[in-house]
Backbone and ligand atoms as CSV (ligand in chain L), in Angstrom:
chain,resi,resn,atom,element,x,y,z
A,1,MET,N,N,-2.542,-36.553,19.892
A,1,MET,CA,C,-1.272,-36.002,19.538
A,1,MET,C,C,-1.091,-35.755,18.267
A,2,LYS,N,N,-1.870,-36.839,17.305
A,2,LYS,CA,C,-1.698,-36.518,16.021
A,2,LYS,C,C,-2.469,-35.101,15.509
A,3,THR,N,N,-3.692,-35.074,16.124
A,3,THR,CA,C,-4.607,-33.984,15.862
A,3,THR,C,C,-3.840,-32.505,16.134
A,4,LYS,N,N,-3.339,-32.734,17.360
A,4,LYS,CA,C,-2.501,-31.364,17.967
A,4,LYS,C,C,-1.515,-30.645,17.008
A,5,LEU,N,N,-0.798,-31.791,16.510
A,5,LEU,CA,C,0.347,-31.458,15.450
A,5,LEU,C,C,-0.339,-31.001,14.490
A,6,GLY,N,N,-1.662,-31.425,13.894
A,6,GLY,CA,C,-2.049,-31.104,12.630
A,6,GLY,C,C,-2.578,-29.558,12.890
A,7,LEU,N,N,-3.042,-29.252,14.231
A,7,LEU,CA,C,-3.495,-27.899,14.320
A,7,LEU,C,C,-2.480,-27.025,14.206
A,8,PHE,N,N,-1.236,-27.442,14.990
A,8,PHE,CA,C,-0.063,-26.429,14.934
A,8,PHE,C,C,0.377,-26.227,13.365
A,9,ALA,N,N,0.252,-27.497,12.689
A,9,ALA,CA,C,0.748,-27.002,11.413
A,9,ALA,C,C,-0.157,-26.162,10.638
A,10,LEU,N,N,-1.584,-26.356,10.631
A,10,LEU,CA,C,-2.459,-25.449,10.061
A,10,LEU,C,C,-2.349,-23.977,10.694
A,11,ALA,N,N,-2.063,-24.051,11.873
A,11,ALA,CA,C,-1.609,-22.447,12.171
A,11,ALA,C,C,-0.475,-21.903,11.597
A,12,GLY,N,N,0.496,-22.715,11.510
A,12,GLY,CA,C,1.729,-22.232,10.843
A,12,GLY,C,C,1.513,-21.822,9.278
A,13,LEU,N,N,0.796,-22.758,8.722
A,13,LEU,CA,C,0.271,-22.442,7.259
A,13,LEU,C,C,-0.507,-21.176,7.215
A,14,MET,N,N,-1.400,-21.080,8.078
A,14,MET,CA,C,-2.317,-19.735,7.907
A,14,MET,C,C,-1.386,-18.374,8.206
A,15,ALA,N,N,-0.297,-18.432,8.933
A,15,ALA,CA,C,0.399,-17.376,9.192
A,15,ALA,C,C,1.242,-17.095,8.148
A,16,LEU,N,N,1.600,-18.240,7.008
A,16,LEU,CA,C,2.340,-18.123,5.869
A,16,LEU,C,C,1.523,-17.434,4.781
A,17,VAL,N,N,0.217,-17.590,4.769
A,17,VAL,CA,C,-0.738,-17.211,3.691
A,17,VAL,C,C,-1.394,-15.636,4.262
A,18,ALA,N,N,-1.093,-15.244,5.454
A,18,ALA,CA,C,-1.683,-14.067,5.848
A,18,ALA,C,C,-1.571,-12.801,4.660
A,19,THR,N,N,-2.758,-12.264,4.451
A,19,THR,CA,C,-2.455,-11.138,3.300
A,19,THR,C,C,-1.815,-9.754,3.859
A,20,PRO,N,N,-1.133,-9.028,2.953
A,20,PRO,CA,C,-0.380,-7.885,3.512
A,20,PRO,C,C,-1.103,-7.008,4.296
A,21,SER,N,N,-2.457,-6.761,4.196
A,21,SER,CA,C,-3.278,-5.939,4.811
A,21,SER,C,C,-3.526,-6.263,6.044
A,22,MET,N,N,-3.458,-7.657,6.593
A,22,MET,CA,C,-3.542,-7.909,7.928
A,22,MET,C,C,-2.324,-8.384,8.385
A,23,ALA,N,N,-0.990,-8.197,7.732
A,23,ALA,CA,C,0.123,-8.627,8.032
A,23,ALA,C,C,0.689,-7.755,9.226
A,24,GLN,N,N,1.004,-8.871,10.255
A,24,GLN,CA,C,1.641,-8.171,11.408
A,24,GLN,C,C,3.196,-8.927,11.305
A,25,PHE,N,N,3.926,-8.151,10.887
A,25,PHE,CA,C,5.401,-8.406,10.797
A,25,PHE,C,C,5.890,-8.628,12.182
A,26,ALA,N,N,6.689,-9.805,12.591
A,26,ALA,CA,C,6.944,-10.024,13.708
A,26,ALA,C,C,8.238,-8.883,14.134
A,27,LYS,N,N,8.994,-8.564,13.118
A,27,LYS,CA,C,9.986,-7.776,13.371
A,27,LYS,C,C,9.937,-6.597,12.349
A,28,ALA,N,N,10.478,-5.491,12.641
A,28,ALA,CA,C,10.681,-4.388,11.973
A,28,ALA,C,C,11.665,-4.955,10.338
A,29,GLN,N,N,12.561,-5.730,10.920
A,29,GLN,CA,C,13.427,-6.130,9.714
A,29,GLN,C,C,12.528,-7.139,8.765
A,30,ASP,N,N,11.388,-7.833,9.274
A,30,ASP,CA,C,10.883,-8.751,8.339
A,30,ASP,C,C,10.047,-7.833,7.488
A,31,ALA,N,N,9.349,-6.616,7.875
A,31,ALA,CA,C,8.784,-5.783,7.045
A,31,ALA,C,C,9.520,-5.261,5.934
A,32,VAL,N,N,10.628,-4.851,6.267
A,32,VAL,CA,C,11.773,-4.284,5.423
A,32,VAL,C,C,12.055,-5.122,4.104
A,33,LYS,N,N,12.302,-6.409,4.734
A,33,LYS,CA,C,12.798,-7.494,3.862
A,33,LYS,C,C,11.526,-7.624,2.753
A,34,TYR,N,N,10.409,-7.728,3.241
A,34,TYR,CA,C,9.185,-7.844,2.576
A,34,TYR,C,C,8.910,-6.958,1.489
A,35,ARG,N,N,9.086,-5.691,1.870
A,35,ARG,CA,C,8.815,-4.596,0.932
A,35,ARG,C,C,10.021,-4.513,0.068
A,36,GLU,N,N,11.120,-4.843,0.297
A,36,GLU,CA,C,12.186,-4.956,-0.526
A,36,GLU,C,C,12.386,-5.780,-1.613
A,37,SER,N,N,11.787,-7.006,-1.032
A,37,SER,CA,C,11.766,-8.009,-1.996
A,37,SER,C,C,10.626,-7.791,-3.192
A,38,VAL,N,N,9.766,-7.115,-2.780
A,38,VAL,CA,C,8.531,-6.831,-3.667
A,38,VAL,C,C,8.961,-5.663,-4.673
A,39,MET,N,N,9.835,-4.835,-4.248
A,39,MET,CA,C,10.234,-3.557,-5.074
A,39,MET,C,C,11.261,-4.179,-5.987
A,40,THR,N,N,12.074,-5.381,-5.709
A,40,THR,CA,C,12.969,-5.818,-6.203
A,40,THR,C,C,12.314,-6.671,-7.560
A,41,LEU,N,N,11.327,-7.366,-7.062
A,41,LEU,CA,C,10.357,-8.006,-8.177
A,41,LEU,C,C,9.775,-6.978,-9.122
A,42,MET,N,N,9.283,-5.938,-8.651
A,42,MET,CA,C,8.573,-4.838,-9.461
A,42,MET,C,C,9.789,-4.145,-10.375
A,43,GLY,N,N,11.037,-4.254,-9.900
A,43,GLY,CA,C,12.098,-3.557,-10.760
A,43,GLY,C,C,12.276,-4.644,-11.975
A,44,SER,N,N,12.178,-5.926,-11.492
A,44,SER,CA,C,12.497,-6.834,-12.517
A,44,SER,C,C,11.524,-6.827,-13.635
A,45,HIS,N,N,10.174,-6.859,-13.217
A,45,HIS,CA,C,8.918,-6.939,-13.876
A,45,HIS,C,C,8.838,-5.741,-15.046
A,46,PHE,N,N,9.097,-4.601,-14.380
A,46,PHE,CA,C,9.182,-3.122,-14.962
A,46,PHE,C,C,10.364,-3.128,-16.066
A,47,GLY,N,N,11.508,-3.555,-15.642
A,47,GLY,CA,C,12.837,-3.378,-16.372
A,47,GLY,C,C,12.710,-4.025,-17.538
A,48,ARG,N,N,12.288,-5.240,-17.625
A,48,ARG,CA,C,12.309,-6.105,-18.769
A,48,ARG,C,C,11.462,-5.621,-19.894
A,49,MET,N,N,10.804,-4.720,-19.610
A,49,MET,CA,C,9.942,-4.111,-20.798
A,49,MET,C,C,10.613,-2.912,-21.513
A,50,ALA,N,N,11.536,-2.383,-20.656
A,50,ALA,CA,C,12.309,-1.430,-21.327
A,50,ALA,C,C,12.987,-1.485,-22.721
A,51,PRO,N,N,13.666,-2.679,-22.987
A,51,PRO,CA,C,14.016,-2.794,-24.353
A,51,PRO,C,C,12.767,-2.788,-25.528
A,52,VAL,N,N,11.745,-3.271,-25.018
A,52,VAL,CA,C,10.599,-2.977,-26.061
A,52,VAL,C,C,10.286,-1.738,-26.094
A,53,ALA,N,N,9.970,-0.783,-25.029
A,53,ALA,CA,C,9.586,0.477,-24.749
A,53,ALA,C,C,10.822,1.305,-25.811
A,54,LYS,N,N,12.068,0.778,-25.740
A,54,LYS,CA,C,13.062,1.402,-26.608
A,54,LYS,C,C,13.094,1.077,-27.992
A,55,LYS,N,N,12.239,0.029,-28.437
A,55,LYS,CA,C,12.377,-0.532,-29.833
A,55,LYS,C,C,13.521,-1.301,-29.917
A,56,GLU,N,N,14.321,-1.831,-28.915
A,56,GLU,CA,C,15.375,-2.588,-28.985
A,56,GLU,C,C,14.851,-3.929,-29.012
A,57,ALA,N,N,13.651,-4.301,-28.683
A,57,ALA,CA,C,13.010,-5.598,-28.864
A,57,ALA,C,C,11.743,-5.736,-29.310
A,58,PRO,N,N,11.205,-6.792,-30.058
A,58,PRO,CA,C,10.043,-6.551,-30.758
A,58,PRO,C,C,8.896,-6.621,-29.440
A,59,TYR,N,N,7.813,-5.834,-29.968
A,59,TYR,CA,C,6.400,-5.815,-29.181
A,59,TYR,C,C,5.761,-7.017,-29.082
A,60,ASP,N,N,5.729,-8.048,-28.195
A,60,ASP,CA,C,4.854,-9.253,-27.992
A,60,ASP,C,C,3.798,-8.639,-26.980
A,61,LYS,N,N,2.455,-8.581,-27.714
A,61,LYS,CA,C,1.514,-7.956,-27.017
A,61,LYS,C,C,1.048,-8.903,-26.092
A,62,ASP,N,N,1.062,-10.241,-26.044
A,62,ASP,CA,C,0.629,-11.138,-24.891
A,62,ASP,C,C,1.576,-11.050,-23.739
A,63,LYS,N,N,2.954,-11.139,-24.182
A,63,LYS,CA,C,4.107,-11.090,-23.097
A,63,LYS,C,C,3.969,-9.995,-22.202
A,64,ILE,N,N,3.683,-8.687,-23.021
A,64,ILE,CA,C,3.684,-7.440,-22.290
A,64,ILE,C,C,2.454,-7.492,-21.355
A,65,LYS,N,N,1.492,-7.957,-21.762
A,65,LYS,CA,C,0.115,-8.022,-21.130
A,65,LYS,C,C,0.424,-8.907,-19.803
A,66,GLU,N,N,0.813,-9.913,-19.872
A,66,GLU,CA,C,0.991,-10.970,-18.905
A,66,GLU,C,C,2.087,-10.194,-17.849
A,67,ASN,N,N,2.890,-9.586,-18.326
A,67,ASN,CA,C,3.950,-9.232,-17.337
A,67,ASN,C,C,3.397,-7.855,-16.604
A,68,ILE,N,N,2.440,-7.028,-17.397
A,68,ILE,CA,C,1.685,-6.169,-16.480
A,68,ILE,C,C,0.666,-6.522,-15.707
A,69,GLY,N,N,0.131,-7.606,-16.001
A,69,GLY,CA,C,-0.762,-8.344,-14.929
A,69,GLY,C,C,0.116,-8.615,-13.707
A,70,LEU,N,N,1.217,-9.224,-13.874
A,70,LEU,CA,C,1.987,-9.419,-12.694
A,70,LEU,C,C,2.449,-8.457,-12.074
A,71,LEU,N,N,2.807,-7.074,-12.639
A,71,LEU,CA,C,3.107,-6.008,-12.241
A,71,LEU,C,C,2.077,-5.393,-11.343
A,72,ASN,N,N,0.727,-5.527,-11.724
A,72,ASN,CA,C,-0.137,-4.940,-11.058
A,72,ASN,C,C,-0.432,-5.623,-9.814
A,73,ILE,N,N,-0.380,-6.821,-9.719
A,73,ILE,CA,C,-0.364,-7.684,-8.405
A,73,ILE,C,C,0.643,-7.137,-7.391
A,74,LEU,N,N,2.047,-7.000,-7.844
A,74,LEU,CA,C,3.057,-6.651,-7.195
A,74,LEU,C,C,2.881,-5.285,-6.622
A,75,ALA,N,N,2.287,-4.491,-7.436
A,75,ALA,CA,C,1.922,-2.974,-7.183
A,75,ALA,C,C,1.132,-2.940,-5.916
A,76,ALA,N,N,0.481,-3.763,-5.640
A,76,ALA,CA,C,-0.760,-3.794,-4.540
A,76,ALA,C,C,0.145,-4.174,-3.010
A,77,LEU,N,N,1.465,-4.816,-3.119
A,77,LEU,CA,C,1.747,-5.266,-1.890
A,77,LEU,C,C,2.801,-4.400,-1.163
A,78,PRO,N,N,3.847,-3.555,-1.488
A,78,PRO,CA,C,4.658,-3.093,-0.621
A,78,PRO,C,C,3.958,-2.068,0.442
A,79,TRP,N,N,2.969,-1.328,0.066
A,79,TRP,CA,C,2.600,-0.175,1.016
A,79,TRP,C,C,2.143,-0.730,2.426
A,80,ALA,N,N,1.596,-1.778,2.665
A,80,ALA,CA,C,1.210,-2.422,4.111
A,80,ALA,C,C,2.383,-2.855,4.798
A,81,ALA,N,N,3.793,-2.603,4.281
A,81,ALA,CA,C,4.881,-3.191,5.097
A,81,ALA,C,C,5.542,-1.762,5.443
A,82,TYR,N,N,5.010,-0.773,5.464
A,82,TYR,CA,C,5.456,0.513,5.661
A,82,TYR,C,C,4.876,1.110,7.217
A,83,GLY,N,N,4.293,0.300,8.031
A,83,GLY,CA,C,3.748,0.719,9.171
A,83,GLY,C,C,4.448,1.128,10.144
A,84,GLN,N,N,4.091,1.877,10.937
A,84,GLN,CA,C,4.887,2.320,12.222
A,84,GLN,C,C,5.577,1.404,12.726
A,85,GLY,N,N,6.934,1.864,13.056
A,85,GLY,CA,C,7.846,0.924,13.815
A,85,GLY,C,C,8.718,0.171,12.888
A,86,THR,N,N,8.378,0.443,11.521
A,86,THR,CA,C,9.048,-0.458,10.521
A,86,THR,C,C,10.143,0.398,9.785
A,87,GLN,N,N,10.439,1.370,10.387
A,87,GLN,CA,C,11.573,2.371,9.811
A,87,GLN,C,C,12.729,1.603,9.675
A,88,GLY,N,N,13.423,1.863,8.608
A,88,GLY,CA,C,14.727,1.319,8.270
A,88,GLY,C,C,14.787,0.811,6.745
A,89,GLY,N,N,15.936,-0.003,6.465
A,89,GLY,CA,C,16.081,-0.234,5.057
A,89,GLY,C,C,16.573,0.882,4.307
A,90,GLU,N,N,16.203,0.800,3.233
A,90,GLU,CA,C,16.397,2.072,2.311
A,90,GLU,C,C,15.506,3.287,2.361
A,91,ALA,N,N,14.669,3.130,3.060
A,91,ALA,CA,C,13.307,4.074,3.231
A,91,ALA,C,C,13.840,5.278,4.166
A,92,ARG,N,N,13.528,6.577,3.759
A,92,ARG,CA,C,13.844,7.800,4.316
A,92,ARG,C,C,12.686,7.977,5.333
A,93,ALA,N,N,13.325,8.630,6.394
A,93,ALA,CA,C,12.350,9.207,7.599
A,93,ALA,C,C,11.002,9.687,6.934
A,94,GLU,N,N,11.209,10.400,5.924
A,94,GLU,CA,C,10.011,11.128,5.238
A,94,GLU,C,C,8.788,10.337,4.886
A,95,VAL,N,N,8.937,8.874,4.892
A,95,VAL,CA,C,7.781,7.934,4.538
A,95,VAL,C,C,6.932,7.914,5.766
A,96,TRP,N,N,7.556,8.246,6.947
A,96,TRP,CA,C,6.624,8.101,8.356
A,96,TRP,C,C,6.440,9.552,8.644
A,97,SER,N,N,7.153,10.458,8.244
A,97,SER,CA,C,6.972,12.069,8.660
A,97,SER,C,C,5.971,12.581,7.792
A,98,ASP,N,N,5.801,12.157,6.486
A,98,ASP,CA,C,4.831,12.727,5.481
A,98,ASP,C,C,4.184,11.612,4.796
A,99,PRO,N,N,3.363,11.107,5.535
A,99,PRO,CA,C,2.493,9.837,5.182
A,99,PRO,C,C,1.670,10.291,3.821
A,100,ASP,N,N,1.069,11.658,4.024
A,100,ASP,CA,C,0.210,12.003,2.732
A,100,ASP,C,C,0.893,12.151,1.738
A,101,GLY,N,N,2.092,12.770,1.589
A,101,GLY,CA,C,3.022,12.807,0.335
A,101,GLY,C,C,3.523,11.277,-0.216
A,102,PHE,N,N,3.527,10.344,0.729
A,102,PHE,CA,C,4.026,9.028,0.466
A,102,PHE,C,C,2.776,8.324,-0.170
A,103,LYS,N,N,1.520,8.595,0.297
A,103,LYS,CA,C,0.273,8.049,-0.217
A,103,LYS,C,C,0.036,8.632,-1.619
A,104,GLN,N,N,0.337,10.066,-1.672
A,104,GLN,CA,C,0.053,10.658,-2.927
A,104,GLN,C,C,1.037,10.019,-4.028
A,105,ALA,N,N,2.164,9.575,-3.668
A,105,ALA,CA,C,3.262,9.003,-4.431
A,105,ALA,C,C,2.730,7.703,-5.054
A,106,GLN,N,N,2.072,6.994,-4.063
A,106,GLN,CA,C,1.586,5.557,-4.415
A,106,GLN,C,C,0.309,5.755,-5.515
A,107,ASP,N,N,-0.406,6.727,-5.007
A,107,ASP,CA,C,-1.725,6.961,-5.941
A,107,ASP,C,C,-1.421,7.268,-7.318
A,108,LYS,N,N,-0.304,8.160,-7.340
A,108,LYS,CA,C,0.166,8.567,-8.681
A,108,LYS,C,C,0.712,7.314,-9.555
A,109,PHE,N,N,1.697,6.409,-9.000
A,109,PHE,CA,C,2.094,5.472,-9.373
A,109,PHE,C,C,0.844,4.403,-10.049
A,110,GLN,N,N,-0.068,4.177,-8.934
A,110,GLN,CA,C,-0.947,3.245,-9.478
A,110,GLN,C,C,-1.763,3.916,-10.632
A,111,ALA,N,N,-2.162,5.169,-10.756
A,111,ALA,CA,C,-2.990,5.781,-11.658
A,111,ALA,C,C,-2.201,5.551,-13.079
A,112,GLU,N,N,-0.708,5.889,-13.047
A,112,GLU,CA,C,-0.241,5.702,-14.179
A,112,GLU,C,C,-0.117,4.162,-14.770
A,113,LEU,N,N,-0.117,3.268,-13.911
A,113,LEU,CA,C,-0.016,1.844,-14.099
A,113,LEU,C,C,-1.257,1.478,-14.478
A,114,GLY,N,N,-2.264,2.213,-13.954
A,114,GLY,CA,C,-3.323,1.895,-14.743
A,114,GLY,C,C,-3.683,2.025,-16.206
A,115,LYS,N,N,-2.963,3.314,-16.581
A,115,LYS,CA,C,-3.081,3.649,-17.960
A,115,LYS,C,C,-2.209,2.827,-18.718
A,116,LEU,N,N,-1.298,2.435,-18.204
A,116,LEU,CA,C,-0.150,1.392,-18.757
A,116,LEU,C,C,-0.987,0.196,-19.153
A,117,THR,N,N,-1.770,-0.363,-18.060
A,117,THR,CA,C,-2.714,-1.505,-18.461
A,117,THR,C,C,-3.644,-1.342,-19.376
A,118,VAL,N,N,-4.279,-0.140,-19.360
A,118,VAL,CA,C,-5.518,-0.118,-20.762
A,118,VAL,C,C,-4.608,-0.213,-21.935
A,119,ALA,N,N,-3.474,0.407,-22.053
A,119,ALA,CA,C,-2.768,0.694,-23.312
A,119,ALA,C,C,-2.285,-0.926,-23.628
A,120,ALA,N,N,-1.839,-1.585,-22.725
A,120,ALA,CA,C,-1.434,-2.997,-23.031
A,120,ALA,C,C,-2.439,-3.805,-23.438
A,121,ASP,N,N,-3.616,-3.926,-22.774
A,121,ASP,CA,C,-4.735,-4.630,-22.999
A,121,ASP,C,C,-5.256,-4.293,-24.523
A,122,ALA,N,N,-5.215,-3.092,-24.830
A,122,ALA,CA,C,-5.619,-2.641,-26.334
A,122,ALA,C,C,-4.349,-3.105,-27.247
A,123,GLY,N,N,-3.445,-3.540,-26.969
A,123,GLY,CA,C,-2.313,-3.724,-27.668
A,123,GLY,C,C,-1.742,-2.544,-28.520
A,124,ASP,N,N,-1.881,-1.249,-27.894
A,124,ASP,CA,C,-1.468,-0.320,-28.825
A,124,ASP,C,C,-0.083,0.234,-28.367
A,125,PHE,N,N,0.704,-0.216,-29.089
A,125,PHE,CA,C,2.415,0.091,-28.877
A,125,PHE,C,C,2.746,1.490,-28.622
A,126,ASP,N,N,2.293,2.304,-29.410
A,126,ASP,CA,C,2.492,3.816,-29.080
A,126,ASP,C,C,2.007,4.309,-27.790
A,127,ALA,N,N,0.930,3.885,-27.270
A,127,ALA,CA,C,0.519,4.189,-26.065
A,127,ALA,C,C,1.127,3.552,-24.934
A,128,PHE,N,N,1.494,2.302,-25.241
A,128,PHE,CA,C,2.319,1.644,-24.259
A,128,PHE,C,C,3.553,2.249,-24.058
A,129,ARG,N,N,4.106,2.814,-25.005
A,129,ARG,CA,C,5.389,3.502,-24.769
A,129,ARG,C,C,5.373,4.866,-23.885
A,130,VAL,N,N,4.451,5.406,-24.109
A,130,VAL,CA,C,4.191,6.724,-23.630
A,130,VAL,C,C,3.877,6.362,-22.067
A,131,ALA,N,N,2.880,5.510,-21.899
A,131,ALA,CA,C,2.488,5.104,-20.527
A,131,ALA,C,C,3.520,4.280,-19.727
A,132,PHE,N,N,4.577,3.657,-20.525
A,132,PHE,CA,C,5.593,3.217,-19.701
A,132,PHE,C,C,6.538,4.172,-19.102
A,133,GLY,N,N,6.840,5.147,-19.983
A,133,GLY,CA,C,7.401,6.467,-19.580
A,133,GLY,C,C,6.933,6.906,-18.321
A,134,GLU,N,N,5.846,7.222,-18.529
A,134,GLU,CA,C,5.097,7.858,-17.147
A,134,GLU,C,C,5.059,6.906,-15.921
A,135,VAL,N,N,4.972,5.853,-16.145
A,135,VAL,CA,C,5.203,4.755,-15.054
A,135,VAL,C,C,6.551,5.041,-14.395
A,136,GLY,N,N,7.533,4.864,-15.241
A,136,GLY,CA,C,8.862,4.998,-14.719
A,136,GLY,C,C,9.174,6.326,-14.045
A,137,LYS,N,N,8.432,7.320,-14.530
A,137,LYS,CA,C,8.632,8.710,-13.971
A,137,LYS,C,C,8.295,8.674,-12.547
A,138,SER,N,N,6.950,8.035,-12.248
A,138,SER,CA,C,6.370,7.782,-11.126
A,138,SER,C,C,6.947,7.081,-10.081
A,139,CYS,N,N,7.656,6.176,-10.546
A,139,CYS,CA,C,8.909,5.301,-9.599
A,139,CYS,C,C,9.745,6.087,-9.080
A,140,LYS,N,N,10.627,6.900,-10.088
A,140,LYS,CA,C,11.633,7.888,-9.752
A,140,LYS,C,C,11.216,8.961,-8.956
A,141,SER,N,N,9.992,9.493,-9.038
A,141,SER,CA,C,9.725,10.531,-8.344
A,141,SER,C,C,9.292,10.008,-6.751
A,142,CYS,N,N,8.952,9.003,-6.599
A,142,CYS,CA,C,8.781,8.288,-5.325
A,142,CYS,C,C,10.066,8.213,-4.755
A,143,HIS,N,N,10.983,7.506,-5.411
A,143,HIS,CA,C,12.401,7.298,-5.036
A,143,HIS,C,C,13.084,8.532,-4.720
A,144,ASP,N,N,12.888,9.641,-5.383
A,144,ASP,CA,C,13.452,10.860,-5.185
A,144,ASP,C,C,13.269,11.359,-3.834
A,145,SER,N,N,12.076,11.085,-3.353
A,145,SER,CA,C,11.529,11.715,-2.062
A,145,SER,C,C,11.604,10.823,-0.778
A,146,TYR,N,N,11.684,9.418,-1.303
A,146,TYR,CA,C,11.349,8.793,-0.024
A,146,TYR,C,C,12.283,7.517,0.070
A,147,ARG,N,N,13.269,7.519,-0.937
A,147,ARG,CA,C,14.253,6.410,-0.729
A,147,ARG,C,C,15.622,6.906,-0.582
A,148,LYS,N,N,16.436,6.510,0.114
A,148,LYS,CA,C,17.763,6.887,0.744
A,148,LYS,C,C,18.469,6.664,-0.753
A,149,LYS,N,N,19.298,7.695,-0.985
A,149,LYS,CA,C,20.400,7.771,-2.062
A,149,LYS,C,C,21.519,6.646,-1.813
A,150,LYS,N,N,21.929,6.157,-2.718
A,150,LYS,CA,C,23.012,5.136,-2.441
A,150,LYS,C,C,24.543,5.929,-2.615
L,1,HEC,C1,C,5.377,5.311,-3.154
L,1,HEC,C2,C,6.895,5.019,-3.397
L,1,HEC,C3,C,7.416,4.327,-4.216
L,1,HEC,C4,C,6.832,3.778,-5.629
L,1,HEC,C5,C,5.826,4.306,-6.363
L,1,HEC,C6,C,8.064,2.870,-5.981
L,1,HEC,N1,N,9.016,2.743,-5.174
L,1,HEC,FE1,FE,10.664,1.445,-5.353
L,1,HEC,N2,N,11.087,1.942,-3.472
L,1,HEC,C7,C,10.568,2.846,-2.556
L,1,HEC,C8,C,11.263,2.859,-1.302
L,1,HEC,C9,C,10.829,3.763,-0.152
L,1,HEC,C10,C,12.422,2.183,-1.603
L,1,HEC,C11,C,13.363,1.765,-0.409
L,1,HEC,C12,C,13.197,0.338,0.362
L,1,HEC,C13,C,12.606,0.171,1.747
L,1,HEC,O1,O,11.510,0.678,1.914
L,1,HEC,O2,O,13.482,-0.161,2.594
L,1,HEC,C14,C,11.982,1.464,-2.718
L,1,HEC,C15,C,13.288,0.545,-3.180
L,1,HEC,C16,C,13.119,0.012,-4.598
L,1,HEC,C17,C,14.063,-0.830,-5.052
L,1,HEC,C18,C,15.428,-1.423,-4.354
L,1,HEC,C19,C,15.068,-2.591,-3.473
L,1,HEC,C20,C,15.914,-3.131,-2.626
L,1,HEC,O3,O,16.416,-4.425,-2.605
L,1,HEC,O4,O,16.361,-2.411,-1.840
L,1,HEC,C21,C,13.780,-1.064,-6.449
L,1,HEC,C22,C,14.376,-2.237,-7.371
L,1,HEC,C23,C,12.641,-0.445,-6.674
L,1,HEC,N3,N,12.332,0.322,-5.525
L,1,HEC,C24,C,11.849,-0.464,-7.871
L,1,HEC,C25,C,10.852,0.327,-8.148
L,1,HEC,C26,C,10.125,0.284,-9.431
L,1,HEC,C27,C,10.508,-0.519,-10.641
L,1,HEC,C28,C,8.902,0.960,-9.337
L,1,HEC,C29,C,7.938,1.477,-10.343
L,1,HEC,C30,C,7.560,0.557,-11.256
L,1,HEC,C31,C,8.978,1.623,-7.732
L,1,HEC,N4,N,9.933,1.116,-7.179
L,1,HEC,C32,C,7.816,2.331,-7.489
L,1,HEC,C33,C,9.295,3.747,-2.769
L,1,HEC,C34,C,8.591,3.569,-4.030
């Protein structure tokens, strides 16, 4: 009896740690919740650097680097939660009717984030500011086409 329970517990744990690429969301709503949660975290970790980019807060090289490290992890996560049948949330129908365009918007974002990472690693504040602006544009550009207006 005890071992059986242990196996069930293990299966439950494995379901919890399944990586996004093999995620099978039980319900469309689970996928929506997942990707919106990640977007919320991306918004937080991106937005908190804005005062630094605007020179309203001091540039702390290590803090910025750490934050961009987190952003890189988050940036890898949402896309697997836009599979077929997960229509809804604040995502427009174009996400599914124009998958190539949606993929291009992801690639553009990843490329700009890559440049931001290089600038932050180098501790180059001017390059950081420029790259920060470009990442912001890539977020906005995807939202303009694929996120519902409020
Ligand atoms: C390739 C497209 C794409 C990129 C790039 C992108 N987003 Fe989003 N974002 C979306 C879509 C689509 C939604 C609508 C949520 C959904 O899927 O239901 C969204 C929603 C959001 C939300 C609202 C979450 C909620 O609770 O509804 C925030 C905040 C957000 N994005 C922040 C960002 C930030 C910050 C960046 C850049 C650092 C970014 N996004 C980059 C597509 C994108």
